[in-house]
C-alpha positions as CSV (number, residue, x, y, z in Angstrom):
1,M,90.4,194.2,129.5
2,T,89.3,191.6,127.0
3,N,89.8,192.4,123.4
4,L,86.6,192.0,121.4
5,P,86.8,190.0,118.2
6,P,86.5,191.8,115.0
7,A,83.0,192.1,113.5
8,N,82.1,189.3,111.3
9,P,80.3,190.5,108.2
10,L,78.9,187.0,107.5
11,A,77.4,186.8,110.9
12,A,75.9,190.2,110.4
13,S,74.3,189.3,107.1
14,T,72.6,186.3,108.7
15,A,71.8,187.7,112.1
16,Q,68.2,187.2,113.4
17,P,66.3,190.4,114.4
18,P,65.3,190.6,118.1
19,Q,62.2,188.6,118.8
20,D,60.2,191.6,120.0
21,A,61.1,193.7,117.0
22,K,58.4,194.2,114.4
23,P,59.7,194.3,110.8
24,T,58.9,197.6,109.1
25,I,57.6,197.8,105.5
26,N,61.1,198.9,104.3
27,S,62.8,196.1,106.2
28,R,60.5,193.5,104.6
29,K,61.2,195.1,101.2
30,N,64.9,194.9,101.8
31,Q,64.6,191.3,102.9
32,G,62.7,190.4,99.8
33,S,65.2,192.2,97.6
34,S,68.0,190.4,99.4
35,S,66.4,187.0,98.9
36,L,65.8,187.8,95.2
37,S,69.4,188.8,94.8
38,R,70.7,185.7,96.6
39,Y,68.6,183.2,94.7
40,G,69.5,185.1,91.5
41,L,73.1,184.2,92.3
42,L,72.2,180.6,92.9
43,A,70.3,180.4,89.6
44,L,73.1,182.1,87.7
45,G,75.7,179.9,89.3
46,T,73.8,176.8,88.6
47,G,73.2,177.7,85.0
48,T,76.9,178.5,84.5
49,M,78.0,175.2,86.2
50,L,76.1,173.2,83.5
51,F,78.8,174.3,81.1
52,A,81.7,173.1,83.3
53,V,80.8,169.4,84.0
54,G,83.4,167.7,81.7
55,G,81.0,167.3,78.8
56,R,80.8,168.2,75.2
57,W,79.4,171.7,75.9
58,D,82.0,172.8,78.3
59,I,83.2,176.4,78.3
60,A,86.5,176.9,80.1
61,A,85.6,180.3,81.6
62,A,82.4,178.8,83.1
63,A,84.5,176.7,85.5
64,W,86.0,179.9,86.9
65,I,82.7,181.8,87.2
66,F,80.3,179.4,88.8
67,P,82.2,178.9,92.1
68,V,82.4,182.6,92.5
69,L,78.6,182.9,92.2
70,L,77.8,179.9,94.4
71,L,80.2,181.0,97.0
72,R,78.7,184.4,97.1
73,F,75.2,182.8,97.6
74,A,76.5,180.6,100.3
75,R,78.1,183.5,102.2
76,Q,75.0,185.6,102.1
77,S,72.6,182.8,103.2
78,R,71.9,181.0,106.4
79,V,73.9,177.8,106.6
80,W,71.2,175.2,106.0
81,S,69.5,177.1,103.3
82,A,72.8,177.8,101.6
83,M,73.9,174.2,101.7
84,S,70.5,173.0,100.5
85,G,70.8,175.4,97.5
86,I,74.3,174.4,96.7
87,W,73.4,170.7,97.0
88,L,70.5,171.1,94.6
89,A,72.7,173.0,92.2
90,H,75.2,170.2,92.0
91,I,72.4,167.6,91.6
92,A,71.2,169.6,88.6
93,A,74.7,169.7,87.2
94,A,75.2,165.9,87.6
95,V,71.8,165.2,86.0
96,F,72.7,167.5,83.2
97,W,76.0,165.7,82.6
98,I,74.3,162.3,82.5
99,Q,71.8,163.7,80.0
100,E,74.3,165.6,77.9
101,S,76.6,162.6,77.7
102,K,73.8,160.1,77.0
103,L,74.9,157.9,79.8
104,G,71.3,156.8,80.5
105,F,69.2,157.3,83.6
106,N,68.7,154.6,86.1
107,P,68.2,154.4,89.9
108,V,71.9,153.9,90.5
109,A,72.8,157.0,88.5
110,I,70.2,159.1,90.3
111,V,71.3,158.0,93.7
112,G,74.9,158.5,92.7
113,A,74.2,162.0,91.5
114,I,72.6,162.9,94.8
115,A,75.4,161.4,96.9
116,L,78.1,163.0,94.7
117,A,76.4,166.4,95.0
118,A,76.4,166.1,98.8
119,L,80.2,165.5,98.6
120,Q,80.7,168.5,96.3
121,T,78.8,170.7,98.8
122,L,81.4,170.2,101.5
123,P,83.9,172.9,100.3
124,F,81.1,175.5,100.5
125,L,80.2,174.3,104.0
126,A,83.8,174.5,105.1
127,D,84.1,178.1,103.8
128,R,80.8,179.1,105.4
129,L,81.8,177.7,108.8
130,L,85.5,178.7,108.8
131,V,85.9,182.1,107.1
132,G,84.4,184.1,109.9
133,R,86.6,182.4,112.5
134,L,90.0,182.8,110.8
135,R,92.2,185.7,109.9
136,P,91.5,186.9,106.3
137,A,94.8,185.8,104.8
138,V,94.4,182.3,106.3
139,A,90.7,182.1,105.6
140,A,91.3,182.7,101.9
141,L,92.9,179.2,101.7
142,A,90.0,177.3,103.3
143,F,87.8,177.1,100.2
144,P,90.5,176.3,97.6
145,A,92.0,173.6,99.8
146,A,88.6,172.1,100.5
147,F,87.7,172.4,96.8
148,A,90.8,170.5,95.6
149,A,90.5,168.0,98.4
150,T,87.0,167.2,97.4
151,E,88.0,166.6,93.8
152,F,90.6,164.2,95.1
153,L,88.2,162.4,97.4
154,I,85.8,161.8,94.5
155,T,88.5,159.6,92.9
156,L,89.0,157.7,96.2
157,V,85.4,157.0,97.3
158,T,83.5,156.9,94.0
159,P,84.0,154.8,90.8
160,L,84.2,158.0,88.7
161,G,87.8,158.9,88.7
162,T,88.2,162.3,87.0
163,A,85.3,161.5,84.6
164,Y,83.2,163.9,86.6
165,G,83.8,166.4,89.4
166,C,87.4,167.4,88.3
167,L,87.5,170.9,86.8
168,A,90.9,170.5,85.3
169,V,89.3,168.7,82.4
170,T,87.3,171.8,81.5
171,Q,90.6,173.7,80.7
172,Y,91.5,171.4,77.8
173,G,93.7,173.2,75.3
174,D,95.1,175.8,77.7
175,L,98.5,174.2,77.7
176,P,100.4,176.9,79.8
177,L,97.9,176.5,82.6
178,L,97.7,172.7,82.3
179,Q,101.4,172.2,82.8
180,V,100.9,172.6,86.6
181,V,99.3,169.1,86.6
182,S,102.9,167.8,86.0
183,V,103.5,168.9,89.6
184,T,100.2,168.8,91.5
185,G,98.1,166.4,89.5
186,P,94.7,167.7,88.3
187,W,94.0,168.9,91.8
188,G,96.2,172.0,91.3
189,I,93.8,173.4,88.7
190,G,90.9,172.9,91.1
191,F,92.8,174.7,93.8
192,L,93.5,177.7,91.5
193,I,89.8,177.9,90.5
194,G,88.7,177.7,94.2
195,Y,91.3,180.3,95.2
196,F,90.0,182.6,92.5
197,A,86.4,182.2,93.9
198,S,87.6,182.9,97.4
199,T,89.6,186.0,96.3
200,A,86.8,187.4,94.2
201,N,84.4,187.1,97.1
202,R,86.9,188.8,99.4
203,I,87.1,191.7,97.0
204,W,83.3,191.6,96.5
205,E,82.8,192.1,100.3
206,R,85.2,194.9,100.8
207,P,88.2,196.5,99.1
208,A,90.9,193.9,99.4
209,W,93.2,194.6,96.5
210,R,96.2,193.0,98.3
211,S,94.3,189.7,98.1
212,G,93.8,190.2,94.4
213,L,97.5,191.0,94.0
214,V,98.6,187.9,95.8
215,Y,96.2,185.7,93.8
216,G,97.2,187.4,90.5
217,T,100.9,186.7,91.4
218,V,100.2,183.0,92.0
219,L,98.2,182.5,88.8
220,L,100.7,184.5,86.7
221,T,103.6,182.4,88.1
222,V,101.8,179.2,87.3
223,V,101.0,180.3,83.7
224,L,104.5,181.7,83.1
225,A,106.1,178.6,84.4
226,G,103.9,176.5,82.2
227,G,104.7,178.6,79.2
228,A,108.4,178.3,80.0
229,R,108.1,174.5,80.2
230,L,106.4,174.5,76.8
231,A,109.0,176.8,75.3
232,F,112.2,175.4,76.8
233,G,111.3,171.8,77.5
234,P,113.2,169.0,75.8
235,S,112.6,168.7,72.0
236,A,110.7,165.8,70.6
237,G,113.8,164.1,69.4
238,T,113.4,160.7,67.8
239,T,109.8,159.8,66.8
240,V,108.0,156.6,65.7
241,R,105.1,156.3,63.3
242,I,102.1,155.0,65.1
243,A,98.8,154.2,63.3
244,G,95.5,153.7,65.1
245,V,93.0,151.8,63.0
246,S,89.3,151.2,63.6
247,P,87.0,148.9,61.6
248,G,85.1,150.5,58.8
249,R,81.5,151.6,59.3
250,T,80.1,149.0,56.9
251,V,81.4,146.0,58.8
252,T,80.8,147.6,62.2
253,D,77.2,148.3,61.4
254,A,76.7,144.8,60.0
255,L,78.1,143.3,63.2
256,Q,76.0,145.5,65.4
257,S,72.9,144.5,63.4
258,T,73.8,140.8,63.8
259,L,74.3,141.1,67.6
260,G,71.1,143.2,67.9
261,R,69.0,140.3,66.6
262,I,70.1,138.1,69.5
263,D,67.7,138.4,72.4
264,G,69.4,138.8,75.8
265,G,72.9,139.8,76.8
266,P,76.5,138.7,76.5
267,A,75.7,135.2,77.7
268,D,73.2,134.7,74.8
269,I,75.8,136.0,72.3
270,A,78.3,133.5,73.7
271,A,75.8,130.6,73.4
272,A,74.6,131.6,69.9
273,P,75.4,129.2,67.0
274,A,78.7,130.2,65.5
275,S,77.2,130.2,62.1
276,Q,74.9,133.0,63.2
277,V,77.6,135.4,64.5
278,E,81.0,134.4,63.2
279,P,80.7,135.7,59.6
280,A,80.0,139.3,60.8
281,M,82.7,139.0,63.5
282,T,85.3,137.7,61.0
283,A,84.5,140.5,58.6
284,V,85.5,143.0,61.2
285,E,88.7,141.1,62.0
286,N,89.6,140.9,58.3
287,D,88.9,144.7,57.9
288,L,91.3,145.4,60.8
289,L,94.0,143.1,59.5
290,A,93.8,144.7,56.0
291,S,94.1,148.2,57.6
292,T,97.0,147.0,59.6
293,R,98.8,145.7,56.5
294,R,98.2,149.0,54.7
295,E,99.6,151.1,57.6
296,A,102.6,148.9,58.1
297,A,103.4,149.1,54.4
298,A,103.2,152.9,54.8
299,G,105.8,152.9,57.5
300,A,104.0,152.4,60.8
301,K,106.0,150.6,63.4
302,I,103.3,150.4,66.0
303,V,99.6,149.8,65.2
304,I,96.8,150.1,67.8
305,W,93.2,148.8,67.5
306,P,90.4,150.3,69.6
307,E,88.8,148.7,72.7
308,E,86.7,145.7,71.7
309,A,87.8,146.0,68.1
310,V,87.5,142.2,67.8
311,R,84.3,140.7,69.2
312,T,84.5,137.0,69.4
313,Q,83.0,134.0,71.1
314,E,85.4,132.3,73.5
315,S,85.8,129.3,71.3
316,H,87.0,131.5,68.4
317,A,89.2,133.8,70.4
318,P,92.5,131.8,70.0
319,A,92.1,131.8,66.2
320,A,91.4,135.6,66.2
321,I,94.5,136.3,68.3
322,A,96.6,133.9,66.2
323,A,95.6,135.9,63.0
324,A,96.7,139.1,64.7
325,Q,100.0,137.4,65.7
326,E,100.6,136.3,62.2
327,Q,100.0,139.8,60.9
328,A,102.3,141.4,63.4
329,R,105.0,138.9,62.4
330,R,104.6,139.4,58.7
331,S,104.5,143.2,58.9
332,G,107.3,143.4,61.5
333,I,105.3,145.7,63.8
334,Y,104.1,146.0,67.4
335,L,100.4,145.4,67.2
336,E,98.0,146.3,70.1
337,I,94.6,144.7,69.7
338,G,91.4,145.1,71.8
339,V,89.4,142.0,72.2
340,R,85.9,141.5,73.5
341,V,85.5,137.8,74.5
342,Y,81.9,136.5,74.9
343,S,81.8,133.7,77.4
344,T,79.1,131.5,79.0
345,T,80.8,131.8,82.4
346,A,79.0,133.8,85.0
347,P,78.9,136.4,86.3
348,A,80.8,138.5,83.8
349,F,80.1,136.4,80.7
350,G,83.2,137.7,79.0
351,R,86.4,139.7,79.1
352,D,87.6,143.1,77.9
353,E,91.2,142.6,77.0
354,A,94.1,144.3,75.2
355,L,97.1,142.4,73.9
356,L,100.4,143.7,72.7
357,I,102.0,141.5,70.1
358,A,105.7,141.9,69.3
359,P,107.1,141.8,65.7
360,Q,108.1,138.2,66.3
361,G,104.5,137.3,66.8
362,K,104.9,136.8,70.6
363,V,102.1,138.1,72.9
364,L,103.9,140.4,75.4
365,W,100.9,140.8,77.6
366,T,97.2,140.3,78.0
367,Y,95.8,143.2,79.9
368,Q,92.3,143.2,81.4
369,K,90.4,146.4,81.9
370,A,90.7,147.5,85.6
371,H,87.8,149.9,85.7
372,P,84.6,148.8,84.0
373,I,82.2,151.6,83.5
374,P,79.8,151.6,86.5
375,G,76.3,150.4,85.7
376,S,77.0,149.4,82.1
377,E,80.0,147.0,82.1
378,R,80.0,143.9,84.2
379,Y,83.4,142.5,83.4
380,T,85.6,141.1,86.2
381,P,88.1,143.9,86.7
382,G,91.8,143.3,86.1
383,D,94.4,143.8,88.8
384,G,95.2,147.4,87.7
385,R,98.9,146.7,87.1
386,V,99.8,148.7,84.1
387,P,102.0,146.5,81.8
388,V,105.2,148.0,80.4
389,A,107.5,146.6,77.7
390,D,111.0,147.8,76.6
391,T,111.1,148.2,72.8
392,P,113.3,150.0,70.3
393,Y,110.7,152.8,70.4
394,G,110.9,153.4,74.1
395,R,108.9,151.9,77.0
396,I,105.4,151.1,75.8
397,A,102.5,150.8,78.3
398,N,98.8,150.1,78.0
399,V,95.5,150.7,79.7
400,I,91.9,150.5,78.4
401,C,89.6,153.4,78.0
402,Y,88.0,154.3,81.4
403,D,91.2,153.3,83.2
404,A,92.8,156.6,82.0
405,D,90.3,158.5,84.2
406,F,92.3,157.4,87.3
407,P,95.5,159.5,87.8
408,A,97.0,157.3,90.5
409,M,96.8,154.2,88.3
410,M,98.3,156.1,85.3
411,R,101.5,157.1,87.1
412,T,103.7,154.7,85.1
413,R,107.3,155.1,84.0
414,A,106.7,154.9,80.3
415,D,107.5,156.7,77.1
416,I,104.3,155.9,75.1
417,M,100.9,155.0,76.6
418,L,98.5,153.2,74.4
419,V,94.8,153.6,75.3
420,P,92.4,151.5,73.2
421,S,88.9,152.9,73.8
422,A,85.3,152.6,72.8
423,D,82.9,155.6,73.4
424,W,79.9,157.0,71.6
425,K,79.2,160.2,69.7
426,E,78.0,162.4,72.6
427,Y,80.9,161.5,74.9
428,G,83.9,160.5,72.7
429,A,85.5,163.9,72.2
430,A,85.1,164.9,75.9
431,H,86.5,161.6,77.1
432,T,89.6,161.8,74.8
433,A,90.2,165.4,76.0
434,K,90.3,164.2,79.6
435,A,92.9,161.6,78.8
436,S,95.3,164.3,77.6
437,L,95.9,165.3,81.2
438,R,97.4,161.9,81.9
439,A,100.1,162.6,79.3
440,I,101.1,165.8,81.0
441,E,101.0,164.3,84.4
442,G,102.9,161.2,83.5
443,G,105.5,162.7,81.1
444,Y,104.7,160.3,78.3
445,S,103.1,160.5,74.9
446,L,99.5,159.1,74.8
447,V,97.7,157.5,71.9
448,R,94.0,157.0,72.3
449,Q,92.3,155.1,69.5
450,D,88.5,155.3,70.0
451,A,86.1,152.9,68.3
452,Q,83.3,155.4,67.9
453,G,84.5,158.7,69.1
454,V,87.6,161.0,68.7
455,S,91.0,159.3,68.4
456,T,94.0,161.5,69.3
457,A,97.7,161.3,69.9
458,Y,99.3,163.7,72.4
459,D,102.9,164.3,73.3
460,N,104.0,164.6,76.9
461,M,103.1,168.2,77.2
462,G,99.6,167.8,75.8
463,H,100.2,169.0,72.2
464,V,97.9,167.3,69.7
465,L,100.0,165.2,67.2
466,A,97.0,163.9,65.2
467,T,93.3,163.5,65.6
468,T,90.4,161.7,63.8
469,D,86.7,161.9,64.4
470,Y,84.9,158.6,63.7
471,F,81.7,160.4,62.8
472,T,83.3,162.9,60.3
473,T,86.0,160.8,58.7
474,G,85.6,158.1,56.0
475,Q,88.7,156.1,56.7
476,Q,89.0,155.3,60.4
477,T,92.8,155.7,60.7
478,T,94.9,158.0,62.9
479,V,98.6,158.4,62.0
480,A,101.0,160.3,64.2
481,H,104.8,160.6,64.6
482,V,105.1,160.1,68.4
483,P,108.2,160.9,70.5
484,T,110.0,157.8,71.7
485,H,111.4,159.4,74.9
486,G,109.2,160.7,77.7
487,T,110.2,162.8,80.7
488,T,110.0,162.3,84.5
489,T,107.6,164.7,86.1
490,I,107.3,165.8,89.7
491,Y,103.8,164.4,89.9
492,D,105.2,161.0,88.8
493,R,107.6,161.1,91.7
494,I,105.5,162.6,94.5
495,G,102.1,161.3,93.4
496,D,99.1,163.0,95.1
497,T,101.1,164.8,97.8
498,F,99.5,168.1,96.8
499,A,96.0,166.6,97.3
500,W,96.9,165.2,100.7
501,L,98.3,168.5,101.7
502,C,95.0,170.1,100.8
503,L,93.2,167.6,103.0
504,T,95.6,168.2,105.8
505,A,95.2,172.0,105.4
506,V,91.4,171.7,105.7
507,A,91.8,169.7,109.0
508,A,94.4,172.2,110.3
509,L,92.2,175.2,109.5
510,T,89.3,173.6,111.2
511,A,91.3,172.9,114.3
512,L,92.6,176.5,114.2
513,A,89.0,177.9,113.8
514,V,87.8,175.8,116.8
515,A,90.7,177.0,118.9
516,R,90.1,180.6,118.1
517,S,86.3,180.2,118.8
518,R,87.1,178.7,122.2
519,R,89.5,181.5,123.1
520,R,86.8,184.1,122.2
521,T,84.2,182.2,124.2
522,T,86.4,182.1,127.3
523,G,87.7,185.6,126.8
524,G,91.3,184.4,126.5
């Protein structure tokens, strides 16, 4: 006798009535009430997701709540209506993020939002198709594995990195929880959030307290282990005073006004008469040099300028760099400078560079930004090789701004990572918070000096050592005593193994579901 498969509550909830059956008044009322309830879940889930997009209005709890609601909607709806609703919800979230962050709407951004939302719909589709075909204990892993795998895929197939679509960034400040990224990368947080949604829906459908106990044990283990890492990890030990300096508002505003009077783009600035632009550019350079002297005299051994701190025409670039070299030599410091070079050479018409200058005045490296911001920066990307220099203050490394949104690139054996950056008021704080994950993942301290945003120094466990907001502080200087010795993390050694395991798990669960369906069909 063939064993009948267990009843599938999902199939029951979406089953079609017999064609010859006439719906009664009560059945129509029930259907209407069910539809209202389902779309209420969709609306509430969408609204909650707007506060978990990696922006300035993020609420940490929202990242845990919206997947629960959207997954409930998906499980109660027909496949295509469910996926359409989830897709539209993610489009709304992406558009909200663009607007919230003042990134600017354009055709590329809109098309990108639509495509990205389709990718983010896949975990819900995987759950909808697999859960009814797998045993409950195994099925509970389908959604979290697909959720984490999708976050990882976004960094592989889009130019966004973790700037959007990675829920780990919404948990900024929860250091016990965030320590898991030192093992799994940011994908571990996505897995835990997805696992919470899957477990909550399991309990929602029927009493399944064993599932809740298993999940609670996993989450508690992660948090306790993270707390233990914070409590018993190596002490800071020797520190070095690092100062981040940005040009003052007066000279910055004057330069922006000067460049704003030039019609056209970078090529026109590069071709403008030197007498028209050089005085304002030189004023910014002199302001930075004066701030550097002041901080060196106060005891700073490393000084970092923000991204594009010095803006210069190509003909004047050697002189600007030579002035910084001379200042580093006179002050006896390591000086990291950000330089925006305007060039008449197409197609980039310039370069976005960071140079580390040794106390002897020697340029140790000239690093070019590897990840220009899509749609707004047209620089020729650098090769993505993160430079590292051995110094008396540990191994110092350097990337520029948006580069820090790519975890794979940031896996570098270093003690201190310097990140000169340039953001804007609506995005600076959120962008700096995202960079803190790289410090925990990589086991190094990270100093992010932001031209027009929030500048912060973190240790290798994510503690804030110092922070300065460009828009609320008169003097644009961040001073921190930064540990000179980092740690080696598991993530640094194994890379994105956890993310690849999640992808493999989704494939394996799909194969298992197909095999079980075939056995049921054939009566095996």
